[in-house]
N, C-alpha and C positions, 0 to 999 in steps of 0.2 A: 519535364517534369519527372520521367523517366531518366533521365540522366543522373539530377541530385538524387532520387531515389538510391540506385547503383552503385554511385560512388558513395554513398551513406554507407550501405549495405557493406563495403570492401573496409571502408575505415571504423567502422562498428566494429567487426572481427579484429582486424589490427588492433583494437585499443584493449578487447578482450584477452588477448592473446599478451599484450603489454604489458595488463595488468595480472593476469597469471601466476601462480610462485606453488611451489612443491606443497605447499597448506593449503590451496584454493585462490580463488577470485578478492581481493582488495576489492574497498570499497571506491578508490580512486587512484590513480598514475601516482608511484612514490615522487616526491620536490621535499624540498623544505618545509611548505607552506601544511603539507600532507601528513606529513611525520606532526608536524607542532598542534596539527588537531586531530590527529590519530585517524586519519583517515585512508591511512597504510594498513590498515586493519584489516580482519574476515568479520564483516558485521552480520549477524544473523536474518535479518529480515534482506537487506540488500544481497547477501552470496544467495540466497535463497529463492530469489527474482530472478537475477541472474541465471541460474542453476534453469528457469523452464525455456530462455532461451539456448542456453548452452546445449541443453540438450537434444534440444531441435535441431542444431545448426549441422549435425552430420557428420563436426570436426569430432577425431581419436579423441586429442589433446584438449578439449572444451568439455568434452563429455565428461573425459578424466578429473580435467579441475572442478566440474561442478559435484563429482561424487567427494572428492579431498575437502571440499568447502564443509561441507554437510558432516563427513565425519571427521575436521575439526570440530564444528563446534558442538559435536556430539562429544568428544572426548573433553571439553569442557561444560558440560550439561553440571549443573548445580544438584547437589542431592534431592534436592526435592522436587527435581524434574524438568525444573526453568534452563530453556538454553539463553548463552548469552545473548546480551545487544551486540556486543563486536568481542572477539578473540583477538588478543595482541599478541601477534607472531614473535615477536622479537622476544621480548620479556614472558613468553609462553603464561599469560594472563586474563583472567577471561573481565568483562565487564559487565555489571549488570542492570547501571542507569540510578538514577537517583531515589526515585519513587517506584523502579520498577519496570521491566521492559514487557510488554504481554506478545506485542506481536511478532518478535522472534524465532518465538515457539511456534506459534501458526504458521507462518510461514515455512519454517523446517518443517514442518507436519506436510505442509501443501507440497513442498518442492521432493521431499521424499515420495510421494505418494504420486507424483509427473515421470520422474526417474522409473518408478515401478512399471508404469500404465507404457512409457516411450522406449525406454532402452533397460529390459528388467534382466537385473541385476540381483539372482540369488542370493549370492557369500554379503552384499551390502545387506540386502532387506535381514539377511541372518543377524548378521552382526550389530546392524542397528534396531532389532527387535525389540531386545529390553529398554533401551532409552524412549523408545516410540511406546510405550508405556508409562514411562513415567511421566513424558512430555504431557503425556492425554489425562493422568491421574493429576499433573498439577493443572491444569487448564479447569478439569474438572474441580477442583478446588476453591476455584475461582467464579464458577457458574452458581446462580440461585438457585436452589432449590426448587424454588415455586415456579418462576417465568423460564429458567432454560437458556439463561442469559448470564456473558461474563459480564462481570463488575470491575471496574478498575480506580485506580489514581488519576490525576491529572498530570499531564505531560509523562504519559508512557506508553506511547508509543510512537508509531513511525514521525508527527508532527508532535515532537516532543516539547516542544515552548508553545504548545499551546491546553488551553483552561478543558478540555473537554473530560469530563471526569462522571463515577457513575457506571451507568450503560452506556456504551459508546457506540455509533453507529458503526463505525468501519471495520474494529474490534469482531463484532457481532456477525457481520458479514463475513469474514473470515471464521467464524468458530462455525455457524452453519456451513457453511462448504468443506471445511477439515470436518463435519457431524459426515455432509453426505460422502467423502470420499473414503472414510473409513469405516462405515457402517455403525456410526457411536448412535444410543439411544436417546431417543425423545428431539429428534432432527425437526419434527414436525410440530410438535408444541415450539421449539426453538424459533421455527419461522413464524409460527400464528404470534406468538409475543412480541416478534421483532416487529410483523407489520401492526400492531396495535400502538406497540410501544413510539417508535419511529415517526409513523402517522398516523396520530387518533383522531383526526379531523372527520374524516369522510368512513367511520366504523362504528359498528356498535360498541356501545361502553362493555368494556369486560367485565366477566364477571366475579373476579380475585381482588376483591377489596384495596389490594395492598397497589395491583395496579390501577385501578379505578383512581386510587388518591394520584399515583404518580403522574398518568394521564391529565388527570383535571386543570393544571394548571396552565399549559401547554395547549391542551382543547380550547380555554379562555379568553386566554391571552395572546396567544404567537399570531405575529404579522403574515410572517411568509408561508404557506402553506401547501407547496408544491414538490417543494422538494422534500427527502426522508429529515428530520432533525440532527442532527452534528452528535446529541448524547442527549440524554433526559436523566438530572439527576430527582434529587426531592424535591424541590418546588423551583429546579431554574434548572435550564435546558439550554440548546442550543439552534438557533436559526439561521447563521451566518453564511450556510451552505456548503457545507463538506464536501469537494467535486468526488476527489475518490471513494469516500462511502457511499454514495452515490453511486457513480459507476460498477463497484462490485455489486452490487446489490442486484444490479441488471444484471452483470455478468454472471452470478453465482443463483440466480435462479427466484433470490426473493421478491422480486417484481413481478408483477405479470404483465400482460402484453401493456394493460390500459395504464398501469401505476408507469412502465419504463418509455411508453409516448409522454405523457405528462412532465417527467422526468427529464427527456429532452428538453419538451421545447422550454424548460424552466432554466438549463444549463443554456440555450442557445439563446433565451431575454437576457440572463446575465452576459453572456456574447465571453465566456470563459477562454474561449479560441481566440480572440478580436486582435490578440499580435501576436501571440503565438500558439499553440498546444500545449498546455492550458494552464489557465490560472486556476489553484485549489481550493480558493474560498471568494464565495461570490459577492461575498458583503462582509470585506475586511472589520474586524472588533478594533475600535475606536479604543484614545487613550482616555476618554472619558463614559467609557461604557462599563455599567457593573462585573462585566466578563473579564475586562483589563488586569492583567496579575501582571506584578513588580519584575518578575524572571523576564516575561516576554521585551522587556526592555534591554535584555541582558546582549551583549557586545552591538548594540545599537539596533541587532537584526531583524525584531518582528514586530517593527510597528507598520501603519497600515503597508498595504503593497507590495510587502515584502515576505518575502521569507515565508512562512509558514502560513501566513497573515494575510493572503491575496499574491503573493509572490507565483511565477510562473517556475512549473515544473517539467520539464520535458520526459522524466521516466510515467509523471501520470499521462502525459502526453500520448506514450507510447497506449497505456490503459483506454482511451480516449477514442484513439484508431480501431480496439480490437472489437469496441461497443460498436461504433458504428457498426464495421464490416461484419459484427452479431445479429446488427439489425436489420442487417439487407442493405445496407445503405452505402454499396462499392463505389461509387462514382466521390461521394465525401470521403469517405473512409481513403483512397488514394490521393483528393485533393490533400488531407490532414497528413496523409502520409509525408508528401511531399514538403508542406509546411516544415513538420516536424525534425525533417532530416535537412533542412536551412537552417533552423536554429541551432541543429548539432554541428553546422558547418560554420557557425560563427567562430574569429578569432582565428581562421585556419584550424577547424575541427580541432577545438579546445572541449567536445561535452562539457557546454557550464552547466554546473550545479541545480542553479535555478536566476529566472529573470524578476525582473523588475515588473508590478502588475501593471502600470499602468507604460511606463517610459519603454520599457522593452529592454532595460540595460542589463547586459550580461554581471551574474554575480557568483557566490559561493565558490566553492571547488571544482579547477578542471579536470578531466581526465575523467567524467563520473560513469562505471563499469554500466549502473542499469541505465544509465541512458541509451547505450549502448547495443545494451539485454532489450529493454522494451520497443526499439527499433525494430530489431529483429522478429521479434515476437510478434509485431502488430503489422510486418510483412507478411511472416507465417499468418494471419489473420485473415489474410484476404483470398486465402484458397482453402483454410481448415478451421476447423473449429477449435479452440483454444480453451475453452471450460466450458 
């Protein structure tokens, strides 16, 4: 077990170095296929997540690469403060996605704060201070003024061909963490409304009547009540089980100990790590479901048990291991870390993007930077608290 972990450690570092450019860390290794799908770009969320591991690596080149990534994204920040989904470094062109990309800005702020805590750089902080102010202002403009939760379009975060919209679990877990790290106002209210809205089943009826109506439909009709809802909109919601969103809710302190244990039991019952760590949706959305969207069939990619709709993503597997370690389940965390190493090892250390949720077949782009990064981050979590 320790051999595959140690080998994956070395291969992960090699991959990060291979994907490093003077402008920052690429989402994936440069190939013709990667170029055709723009994976040879600096992605906001990918680079920010990679930054966490690169900063803790102690490798001077990787630490500098993390800073270069955040600087590149800041140089292409929109006038309104939004951080790009990605920057095409060949064309010097930012992309902001079709209906917006809200989590790139959130992860960029998380990464910058992480550098400030683990590899302080006064010059970097001073240079990026106005960018931070604009990024925070842009996010505050997406916040509901009474609920203090972010609102968004569907398909506008990392799961960018999923129909989550309105108030989204994953996004608001990040928003609460950003508020905590930057000392932003009304973090307590964000946590309070987060728990009322995304898990309305075991709580008192909220006093604010708009929130009462938002929770009414799910409270009376939802069937799956152990996990946080993946999103809540005016009269519809997601109970497919957003694994990443639920993991972050625990890691960032939105769930108390009782809730965390309940969520872990539900994830185990759904067998999210049965094939590989981990499947990102507990119950895939079917084509006959009211939540199905035509764009989910794009590239024949998001059918059941594929891609975001029940596919297995090793980078999320890294957060799964971090959670197990943080909850004191060290033996299980070590086992899952070894299994995560084994999935990255497939096809001679190809670090594939995602795997079929049922068959475990490798799919997507090879050489994924954030697979390498979250593996290394999970390794660090065995001995230290990450979040």
